N, C-alpha and C positions, 0 to 999 in steps of 0.2 A: 481348624487349625489355620495358620496364618505365616507367612513369610517371615525370615528374621531380618525381611531392608527393606524398603520402600522409598526409591532414590527420584521419584517423579510425585513434590507437592507444593503446592501453590497459597502464598496467607494474602492478606488483605494488603500488602504492599505491593501483590499483582493488580496489574488495572483490571483484572476482571475476576478477581477470586475477593473471597470473603469470609477464612475463617483468619482465626488468628494466630500466632507461633504457636503460643503454650498449647492449643487447642490438639493440635498434631502430637506434642511430647508425652502428655498426659494422653492420648489416646495411645500409643505405641508403647508407651510402661504399661496401660492395661491391659492390653492384648502380647507382648512381650515380642514385639517390634523390638530389637537388636541396636540397629542402624537406621537411618535416615536422611534424606538429601532436601531441603527446604530450596528449589529450583526456581525464582522469581520470574518472572518474563520479562529479562534484559536489563538484568542488571545483580547485585548485592544491598539494595538500602536496607534489607530485612537484619544486613549479618548484625549489627550489632546490639538488636535485640535476643537472635537467633542468641547468639553465646552467652545470652546473660540469663537467656530463661535455661537454655540445656546444659547452665550449675547447678539447677533447684532438678535435674533428671539425671543424678550419674548413669542410671541406668541405659538410659536410650544416647549411645554417640550417634554425631551427626558430624557430618562431610559436609566441606561450603563449598557452593555447586551455584547457577542459575540457567536457565534455559535459554538459550539465545538463539533468535529468528534469523537467516542467512537468507542472503539475494544470491544464486549466481544463474547462471547461463540455463541449469536444468529447472529454475524454478526456486521457489522460495520452502525452505525444511526448515524444519525446528532442532537443536540441537539439545542434551542434555549435557553438559558441563559440570566433570565433578573432580573435586578438590582446587577450584581456584582457591588465591593465596587470599587469605584474610584480611590483611592489608593491601589493595590493588599495586600492582606498578604504576609507576607515568603510566605506560602504554596503555595499559588495559582501564584505568582512569580516564585516559581517554576514548578511549571506547565505550566506555558506561555511558561518557557527557554523550556519546553523537548520536547512544541510543535511547535518551530523555530527550533530547533534542527532536531523534525522529519520532516519537509519542506524540510531539506534541505539534509536530509537522501534519503526522499522523489524522491526527483528533483536526486541527484546520483545513486539512484536505478534505475530512470526511464535510465538515461545514459549508465550505466553498460550491462542493459537488450539490449538497441540496440544497444548496440556492440558487444555480445555474440549473438546476430542475422547477427553481419559479416558488422557492419558499424561506424563508423568516428562519435559520438552525443558527446562531451568532454563537458564538464561545461562552457569551454571556450564560448564554441556555444549557450549553455545554456544560457548563460551570458549575450550574443546576444539578445536571443530572450526578455528577460525580458526587457532589455532598450528600447525594440521597442513598450511598452508601460504603462511600468514602471516608476514611478520617480525616480530620483536619490537617493533622500531623503530617501528615502523606503525604494532602494534597501540596502541603505547603513545602516538601521536599521536591517534587516531580512536577507540582505546575498543572497548568489545563491538559490532561492526556485527552487519548482519545479514549470513547466510556464502552464500557462492557455493554455486549454486542445485544444483550436480549435487554437492557435496559432503553437503548438507541433503540432498538426496533418499536416495543412498548410506544415511547415517546415519539415517531415519524409515523409509525403505521396505526399504534390502537387507540392513540390519545387525540393526535392531531390528524389525521387521514391523511395527510400528506403523499400517502401510496397506498393500495390495497391492499398487499401486502409484503413478507420481505426477501418477495424475488423478484420485483418491481422495485426497492428501494435496494437491493445491489444489484439489479443493470445499472442504475443512477448514476451511486456512483462507480460501478465499473464504466463508463460511458463519459465521465466528464475528464476519466484522468489527472483527480489532481493528489490520487494519496500516493505515496511515496512508496517507491520499492526499497524493502530494507537493507543496512547497510549489506556489500558483497562482502561474500564468504572470503575469495582470495585475500582479501584485508584482514579481516579480523578473526580469519580461523590461527593462522600465525602469530597472533596476540595472544589467544587464548592459549595455546599448548605450547609457547613460550614461556608463559606465567606459570608452566606446570598442571594446569587441565588435560583432564584426558576427555573427547569431545567422542560424545554417542548419539544417535541418531536418533529423537526419542520418536514413537508411534508410529512403527515402519509397514506397516502396513501397506497404507495409498501411497505411502512415497518410492514403497519396494516396486509399485503394481503387484500384488501379493505375490508369486514366485519369476518374477523377470529381473535372473544374474546377469546379463547384460543391464537392466536397467541399475542394480546392486552394486555392478562392477564399475560404472562407471558414477556412483556417487561417492561410494568409495574413495576415489582416488582424487576426489574433486574435493568434495569434504576431510580430505585428509581422516579419514575415522577412526579412533580407537575403539571401537566397539557399538552396538545396538542394544534398543529395547526389546530382547527375545521376547518377552510376555507386555503384554499391556493390555488395558480392559477389551479393548476389539479384536485380541486375538484368538484363533483356535489351537487346539494344541497340537496341531498335523504343519500350523508356519511354525510354534514357536521352537520345535521340532527341527523347521525348514533353517531357519534364521538360525537356530545354538549350531548346526549343522555347518551354515558357512560362515558362523563367527569364527570355529574351532580351524576350519582349512585354512583363513587368514592371520591367527594367532589374534583373532580382536576379541573384545570382551565383550562379553553378556551383564544384560541388567534387566529392571524389572521397575516398574513404579504403577499406582493405581491415577496420576493427574489429578489427586483432586483440588476443587477450587473451594469447597466448601467442604469440613466438620463437624456434622450434624450425626444423629445417629444410623444414618445409611455409607455415611463415606467408606469407601473400600480401603483406605489405606492397611496395607499387609495382606492386605485381601487375592494382591497378584501373585505368584508364586514364580519367586524366581531361586533357583534352585543353589543350597547350599556354596558347589562348588563358583556358582558363579560370582559370590558375595565375595570368596577366597581370591579368584582369580582378580578379583578388583583392589583388594587392600593388600596382597602385591605388589600391585602397580601405587598405591599409596599408603606405603606402611606406618607411614606419621600418624594416623589412624587410627590403628589395632585399640 
């Protein structure tokens, strides 16, 4: 049994994902998933390709989207933004440009932190790591971004032995304080919403501290949430029901998605079940995608 929709998928246009755009459309067609959203990290660079591929799969509708990570006084949070405009507004493009620069700055910050620990991790080395798994045409668009966590760990820990383990590496990077925090929620979320996007908190289990309603209330207001992913890969049926009840209470939308980064035989696309009613509520807010 598969869900009618999956609104959380990453392709190779995300710095940490490997799937091709068409992989998801093909798999969605095979599994009878009617709606998908490609939610790249921090941008919509893949959208021209998504639109071109979608034309070959009329059975699978797609909603323009992105997963945007924001910083606020309560921490750092991932937001699935559904219904992004196909052509970014000038304000939205400026936000995307800011995130592109953040990705490059974050990569440089990782390098600087490792150098401060006494090891020669340069931008040139980072680029070679990126080239080991990212297509050149994407690097040409996005530049020398930060690197997929497992690839960076394999190089710094397993190959070069700069750190004894991932924990020591993370501690060194955190101690250096050279990686900038993400763009501020108060600055960028109004731009998403003005552009017509629905803002839903992604994989909220840890963000909500399971069932901490006070925390949920604070984030609902601070992040101007339109909804939440009520089913995700780490959810229990009990939590799904709890989050759905909370969303209904406050007139919020409910969504689900597998957060896939690869699309092999074990891909979970469509396996994270979202109620048909959830889909209808989202489409009521985004009728242009029915």
